[in-house]
C-alpha positions, 0 to 999 in steps of 0.5 A: 702575512706570511704565505708558503709558496708551494714551489722552490721555483726561484722564477715563480717567487720573484714574479709573485714578489713582484706583483706583491710590490705592485699590489702594495700588499702586506705579504711575505713569501716563504718557500720550503727551502726557507724552512729547510725542506723539499716536497714534490707531488705527481701532477696528474690532473688533467686541468690547471685547476686540478694541478694548482689544488693538488700542490696547495693541498698536498703542502697544506696536509704535509703541514698538518702531518699527513702525507697524501699519495703521490707526494715525496718529502726529503725529511720525516713528518716529525723534522718537518713539524719542527721546522715549520713550527721554528718558521711559523711559531704562531699559527700555520701559514696559508699556502699559495700554489699555482699551476701555469702553462701555455695553450696554443691554438693551432695545436688545440690548446697544447702543450696546456697543462703539460707545458713544463713536460712538453715534449719528454720522453720516458727514460730520456732526460727532460727537455729544457726551455730552450728545447721545449721552445725549439719543439713548439716552433717545429710543430708550428712550422707550417702555420701561417701567422693568422693561426699562431695565436695562444694564451697563457693560463695561471690558475692559482689557489690560496689555501687557509685550511681544508674548509677555506681556499680561494681559487682564481683562474686568469689568461694572458693572450698573444701570439707565438713568434717565428723564433725566439726573442730574448731579453734580460727577463722571462723564462719557459715560453716567454722568448716565444710569446708576442704581446699584442700592441708591444711589438716584443716578446714577454722575455724582452719587456721589463719585469715590472711590466710583466708583473703588472699584465701577465697571467700570474700577476692577475691571478695573484692580485686577485687572490691578494684582494680576496685574502685581504677581504678575508682578514677584514671580515676576521675569517683568517689570521694575519 
């Protein structure tokens, strides 16, 4: 089964492909760039679920020749149709989208759905991962260790068609370290997110470990299992 990921994020693709390997699933991830296009959507939802579905539905509608409000596309709908048909000649692919973020309990679950845009100021360049991590540490500077708890959230959607889609939300609980601890893996807030029982941040564990225990790993695993069940019933194509 080929799945079109509603993102050109290389880190996200790598993690999802790692989860697929862990599950021994027969799925191949394709990104928009593989079909020669890019799209964007205004993520104006107030929950992870709203934003994940918004991304999945927006891309799925583009594949069906309709551009929804708030969606930008770097080619015409006609050209997109030709490119998709070349890559998926038999049928339109299911679309996989997720919205993820970190909720810090002492900050009333901020940054939450705004995790990727945390600290951004209109008219100024957006903060990078390092800048967002530094801002989070400043906001927690006076907080004792006992209240530095947090959890990651991943809401994932596997969209087959407008009448058939699967949604899963999973979490991953931990604590915010007092300074970043880097390793060879991880991105975003991973250098700050300490895993109970590990004594390390997410950035310090192996990618294989992360692909087994993370919020995204749990959500994607559940989606793949549900998709397998749908295929067995004949409700979806391969």
